[in-house]
N, C-alpha and C positions, 0 to 999 in steps of 0.2 A: 515262285511256284514251279517255274520251268527248271530252276536249278535243283530243287528237291526231286523232281521227276527224273532228271538226268542222273542224279546220284543213286536213286533206287532202282533204275531200270535193269542193271546187270544182275541183281540179286535173284536167286532162285527161291521164290516164296512158295508156301503151301499153307494148308490149314493148321499145321503145327510145324515145329522145327526151328533150327537156327536161322534160316532165311527169314522167317517171320519175325523172330526176335531182333535180327539185325535191322530190319525195316522199322520196327517200333523204336529201337534205340536211336535211329536217325531222326525220327519224329521227336523223340524225347530230348534231343539236343536243341530243338527249336522251341518246344512248349513243354511244360512240366507234367507230362502224362505219367500215371502210375501203371506199371506193368503187373498184371495179374496172371498167375499160373494156376491152371486147373488140372489136376492129375488125370492121366489116362484112366478110363474105367468109371469116371464120375458119371452118374446118371443125371441127365438133363431132360426132364419130362420123358418123352418117348425115345430119346436119343441117348447115346453113350459117347463120351469123349474118347476118340480113337487113340490107338498107339501113335507115338510120335514118329514122324518120318524125317530122315535126313539123307542127303546124297552127296557124294564127293566126286563121282565120275560115272560115265556110262558111254558105251560106244557099240557100234557094229563094225567088225573088222573083216575084210575079205581074206582070201587065202594068201595074198601077197603081203599081208600085214598092214594094209592101208585102212584107216578109219573112214568108212563110207557114210556113217552117221555118227556125229560127235556131240555129246552133251556140252563139251567145253566151247564149242562154236556157238551153240544156242541152247539155253536150258529148256526150250520148248521141244527139243528133239526127244525128250523122254516123257512118256506118259506119267503125269504127276502122281506120286504115291506108289510108283512101281516097286514091287518087292525085289530083293536082291536076286540076281541070277548070273550064272556063268555057264554057258552051254554052247555047243556047236550044232548047227542045223542047216538043212538044205534051204535053197531059195524059196521053194514051195512052202516049207514049214515056217520060214521067217516071215513070209508075206502075211501069214495069219496074225502076226504081231505088229504089223506096220499100218500106219494111218497117214493118208495124204488127202489132198483136195484137187481132184481132176479138173474142176471148174476154175481153179486158180493155180496153175501148175508151178508157179514160183514161190508160193506161200507154204509155210509150215503150220499145220493146225495145232491147237492147244487141246489136249485131252487129259482126263483125270480118271483115277480109279480109287477114290477115297475109301469107299466102304466095301469093296470087293478085292480080295487079294489077287492081284494079277500083275502083269508087266507088259510093256510095249514101247515102241518107238514111233515118233512122228517125223515125217520128212516131206520134202516137196515132191510133187508128182514127177518133176524132171529128174530128181535124184532117184526116185523109184525106178524110172524107166531105164536108168543106166546100169542097174544091178544085173550082173550076169548069172547064169545058171551054174552056180558052184556052191561050195560049202562056206558058211559064215560063222564067225564067233560073235555071240551076243553077251555083253557084260554090263551089268548094272551094279555099281558099288553103292548100295543104299542100306539103311537100317530101318526096321519097323519094330519098335520096342516100347515098353511102357515109359512114359515121360510125362509131358503135359501140353495143354493148349494154352497159348499166350494171347492176351488182348491188352490193349491200352485204354486207359480211362482218365478223363480230366473233368473236374467239376469247377466251373467258375461261379462262385457264389454271388448272387445278386441281392437286391433288397427284399425279395421274397424267396420262399423255398419252392415256388412253382418253377418248373423246369421247361426249357426248350432243348430237345434232343437233336443232336447232329451225329449221324452214324455213317461210317464208310467201311467197306470191306477192304482187306489188305492181304489177301491170300494168293493172288495171282502172281505168276512169275513175270517175265518180261512182256507185259501188256501195258501200254502207256495210257490209253484213254480209259479202257475198262479196268480201272484199279488206281493207277498212279495219279491221274488227274483228280480223282476224288480225295485221295490222301493229301495231295498238295493243297487243294482248296480248303479242306477241313482244317489242316494245320495253320494255314494263313488266316482263316477266319478266327480260330482260337487265339492266335497271336494278337490279332487286331482287337478282339473283344477283351482280352486280358489286360489291355491298356486303358480301358474305359469303364465307367460306371454303367450299370444296367439294372433294370427292375427285375427281370427274370434271372434265374440261375441257368447256366448253360452246361449241359452234360455232353461231352464229346466221347464217342466210342470208336475205336479203331480195332476192328474185329475180323477174324476169318469168316467168310460168308456162310450163312445158314447155321452151322454148328456153333459159331461164335455168338450170334445174337440169341439163339435158343439157350445157350449156356448162360449168357448174361441175364436173360429174363428169368431163368430158373433160380439164379442166385440173388435176384433183386425183386422178387415177386411182391414183397411187402412195400416197395418204394415206388413202383411204376405209376401209382396214382398221382404222383407229383408231376408227371409229364403232361403238360398242357398242349404242346405243339411239338412236331418233330419232322425232320427231313432226312432222307437217305441220299447221300451224295455219291454219284458215279457218273462217268462219261460226260464230263463237263469241260473237256479241252478240245473237242473237234469243232470244225467250222459250221456244223449244222445249227438249225434254229433250236431255241429252248423248248423243252417239253416238260409238262408237269403231269404226273400221275397222281390222281387224288387218293386220299385216304379211303379206307373201307367205308367210313361214314359218308363221305362224299360232300358234306356241307359243313365240315368242321371249320373253325376259324382259320386254321392253317391253309385249308383249301381256298377259302374266300380271299385270304391275304395274297397268296401266290397268284391266283387268277386275276385279282385286281392289279397287282404290279405288272404282270405280263400284258394285260389289256391296255394299260396306260403307258407302256414302254415305247409304243410306236414301232416295235420290231416284230418280225414274223415269229410266231410261236404256235404251239398246239397244246391243248388240254385233253388228257386222257382219263377215262373212267378207271376206277380201281379194278384190278384183276388179281387173283391169287397166284400170280406167276411174276417173277422178276427178281429183285434184290431183297434185302432184309426187311423192307416195308411189309412184306407178306407175313413175317414173323411177328412184328410189332402190331400188325393189324389182325392177327389171328383172333378168332372169336372169344377166346378166354381172356384176352387183353383189350382188343379193339381200341388201341391207342390212336390218337389223331396224328398219324405219321404218313406223309406223302413222299414222293421222290421227284426231285427237280434235277433234270439232266439236260444235255443237249440231245444229240441223236440217241434214242434209247437202245438198250442192249438188243443185239440181233438184227437191228435195222440199218446197220452200216456194214459194208462188205468185209471190212477188215476185222470185224468182231471175232475174238478168240482165234486169231491167227498171228503169224509173225509180222504181218503188215500193220498190226496195231502197235507201231513203234513210235519213237519220239517225233518222227516227221509228221505224224498225224496231229500232234498237239499244236495249237496256235496260241501264242501269248495273249493276243487280243481276245480270243475266245475264253481263255481262263479268266482274264480280267473282267470281261463282261459277265461271266457266270458268277464271279465273286461279288460284283456290284449288285447283281440281281438278288443274291442271297442277303446281302446287307440291306437292300431295299425292303425285302420281305420282313426282315427282323425289325427294321424301323417302324413298319406298320404294326407289328405285334407289340412292340414296346410302347407305342403311343396310342394304342387302341383302347381308349377309356370311354366310360359313360359319363355324361354330364347332365345337369338339370338346370333349366333356366331359372334365374332368380326373379324374372319379370315376365311371367308366362301369359299375362292377360293383355292381349294386344301386342303389337310389335313395338319393342322399345325404341326410343328415339336415339338413333346412332349419331346424328349430326351434332347434338349438343354435347356429346362426349368426345367429339373430335375424331370419331372413327372414319367418317367419310373424308375428312381432310387428310388423315393419315393414309387413307387408301389412295388418294390422288397421286402420291409420289411413287406408287408401285406399278409394275408392269401389269397390264390387263386389269384395271381397277374394277370393271364391271363384274368380272368373274370373282374377284375378291369380295365384292359386296354380295354377290349372289351366294357365295359360300357362307358368309355370315348369316344370311337370312335362312338358309337351309339348316344350319347348325342351331340357330335360335328356335326354329320351328319344331325340330325333331328332338331336341334335348329335353326329354321328359323323364329321363332316368332309365328308360327301357331300351334305347337305341345306342349302340356304340358308334364311334366315329366311322368305322368301316361300313356299318349299315347306312350311315348318312351318305358316305361317298358313293356307295353302290346305288342308292336310290336317286341321288342327285345327278349321277353320271360324272361327277367331278373327281379329279385325282385326290387321293387320300392326303397328300402333303398339303394341298390347298385347304381342305377341310380341317386338318390338324392346326394349321397356322391360324385359321379363323377362330377355332376354339381357344387357342392360346391367347389371342388378342381379346376375345370377349371375356375370358376369365380374368385377364389383367384389369379389365374395366368392371369387374364384379357383376357381369351380366350372366355368368355361368358359374356353377360350382361343380367340382369333381365329385363323382359318386364313389370313386375308388382312389387309391393312393397316387400321387404324382409320379410321373415317369421321367427317367433320364434318357437323353438321346444316345443313339449308337452311331451318330454321324462321325 
């Protein structure tokens, strides 16, 4: 995951253009995503796919010919989606086009102008303070012309057509945690799942933020009913604790699964209620779709100082944080894959476990009392109406313990599955 983030970091990405395609092609070298092109001008509900933006160079040059702001030093130096310009102007006029962060004088901010034709430059406050009162040349060698919006899609077919959606945005330029960590984790998750059997089908989307998910939804409106669970991946590489933002429903199975995994992880975490602000979960959860899609991050957007600045660089990413985020995603998927309903085959009174050797088999396991306790909970609540996650929630026991108990009881014909068997994603 770190290697992919390092490879992608220098690329100037946006919501359209060659930088976005180069990013998706790098992902495509690792997993077999299909690239989709949607022409500029295409209507997507209330939105329109914009003209394609590409950039080759940009700078502010002083009267001595020195580049005092240079796109080739950092692609954050240009307001993303700036229209082409070549002009001379005074310092006072230039300052109207400059953006800095006085509170962080060494950082360059990230700014965009996707849907308003404009242009500008971003620089550190220290750079701004060195500019002398003289004439400057501002040049942006970009194009804004009809083209297309590109996104990547991968469907890993499972035993059923019911889908789990994994979505990440891939439109930011050199921002490591807010963008690249999500791309890297989603790519590794798809690679891992692609090597294993699973009950659910998994749909991975690599999209430019907002316009990408809205465009995808507009092109797939007839199929979204297959999505049973979903997660939006972003900001998963910083050292902060995990945060889960619930779906609009608030009590969907995905919400319950993530909250359960975090609760039993023993690690610091926070659970946030849904709000219509954030990443693409707000599109999937819009009232016309109301899909069960939450967002599992580490420090959420806007809550770490480096967010949308040049300080969100590769040094902010921690390999151990990425690994922990990946394992948490896998733990959630294990719950979803194994969350079945069972029915007791011997519901009148408590079945005698000892004569079936179950207590003796428990004796060789760690914490045998909890194993026995899990079996009793499963037997008592398996009336066909409770899934295993409900039993875990009510008993206070970890899902894995409840699932293991159900598996053992099924092997001894004390339970029968109410739905099809599941394969593990371990």
